[in-house]
N, C-alpha and C positions, 0 to 999 in steps of 0.2 A: 193097952194104954198108949203105946207109941203111935198107933194108927189114929187114935182119938186126937192126939196132939197135932199130928200132921193135918188132919181134917179141919182143925180150928185155925192153924197157922196159914194154910193155903188161902182161904178167902181173905184173911187179913193182909197177906202179901199182895194179892191181886188188887185189893182196895187201895193199898198204899201206892202201888205202881200207877193205877188209874188216877189217883189224886195228884201225884207228882206230874204226870203228863198233862192233866187238865190245867194245873197251875202254870206250868211252863207255856202252854198254848195261850193262856190268857195274858201273860206278862211279856211275851216275846215282842220285840219291836223289829219290824221288817222295814228296812230302808229302801227296798226296791219300789219302783214307781209303777203304778198301773195307769191305764189311760184316764181314769177318773181323777187321779191325783194331780194337783197343780202346784208348781213351785212358786212360792211368793217371796220375791226378793225386795219388795217395797219396804223402804225404811232407811235408817242410818246405820252404816257399817264402818268398820275399821280393820286394818291389818298391818302387820309389821313383817318386813323381810330384810335380811342383811344386804340384799342386792338393791332393792328399791326404797328402803327406808320405811317411814310411817306414812300411811295413806288413809284418807277418809273418803267414804262413798255415800252419796245421797241418791237413792234409787227410787224413782217413781215407776208407774206402769209402762212408761215409754223410753225414759232416758236414764243413763248412769251419769251422775255428776261426780267427777273424780278430782281429788286434790291431794298433792303431796309436795314436800319441800324441794324435790328435784325437778319435777316436770311441770309444776304449776297446776292449772285448772283445765279440765277437759269436760266436754259434754258429748256423749256418744249414745246413739240410738241402738236399742237392742230388741231381741225377741227371744222367747222361750218356746221350744218345741219339744214336747215329751219331757225328757230329762236333759235336754241340751240347751245351752246358752249360746247365742250368736250375736255378735255386733253386726249391724247392717252395713256399716261403711268400712269395716276392717276384716281381715281374714281370720281373726281369732274366733274360735269356738271352743266350747268345753262341755264335758259331761258334768252335770251338777248333782250333788247329793245334799239335800236340805236337812239339817239337823235341828231346825227351829231357831236356836240361838247362834248358829254358825252355818256357813255354806261352804262346801268343799268343791273346788273346781279341778278337773283333770283336763288340761288344755290340749288342743291339737298340735301345739308346739312343744310337747313333752314337758310342760311345766305344771306344777300344782300350786294352788293358792287356797287359803282359808280366810274368809271374811267373817268377822265376829260382830254380832249386833251390839249396839251401844246398850249397856245395862241400865243407865240412868233413864228414868221415865221422861225427864225434860232436859234434854241436852241443850246447851246454851245457844243453839242456832236453829232456825226453822228450816233453812236450806242453805247450801253454799251460795253466797251472793254472786250475782253476775258481774257487778261493777267492782273491779279490784281497787279502785280509788275511793270507794264509798266508806262511810262510817260503819255500815253493817259489815263490810268485808274486814275493816280494821278490827272490829270486835271479834269477828270469827277467827281472824289470824292470831289474835292474842290467845284465845282459847285453844286453837290448834297448836300453837307453840308449846303450851303447857302439856297438852296431851301427847305431843311428839316427844318431849323430854321424858315423860313418864314411860312411854313405850320403849325408848332407848335404854333407860335405866332398868326396866323390867327385863330387857334382853341381856343385861350384864354390862352395858357401857356406863362408864362413870365420866361425868363432865365436871371440870373444875378449872378455876383460873390459876391457882397456884400449883405448880408441878410437885411441890413437896407434900405428898400424900403418903400415909402409911402403906407399907406393902400389904397387899391383899391378893392372894392367888385366885380368888373368885371373881375379880374385876378384870375385864378385858379393857385395857387402855387403848383408846383410839388415837391415832396419830394427831388429829386435830383435837386437842384436849379441851377446847372451850366450846360451849354450847353456841356461842355467837358465831363462831366459824362455821358450824353446821348450818345455822340459819342463813348465813351469807351465801351458801351454796345454792340456795333457792333460786329458781328462775325469776328473773326480774321482770 
């Protein structure tokens, strides 16, 4: 009787192991790049870091248009080779891991950065406008300021004009307590 039970259980055990391995092989996501894979960075991206603040990127197939409240606007030409991102006019290069909704950079300057794709299907600007004194740029800047404030608040910073706020240990108070002071730090 014991032999009969073992003879029935053994094939079921092997079937279970093969099924689990097959399911694992079908569902595994390998983020390593082959020569056929291409990294697509084209689109609108954003990131927040405590060092550089909030930044937005409008990337086409040739240029990265960069804007943040500290440095202003830049347009830099880039190229992608295999899994590496390189600016053509600067020394910065990075290994890139593309996760679809985000891109992770491991820079040659020992820095890391993650860019997140805008989730809204129609963000309120077509591209970062070239003319900073134009109506298009004014509208972009208004939306940028709103998104900047949201990014800082999501990171735990609280902006208020009245210093008398209830004590909250989860809020990191910034020395410049008003949002306007932060915006005034922008490159003119």
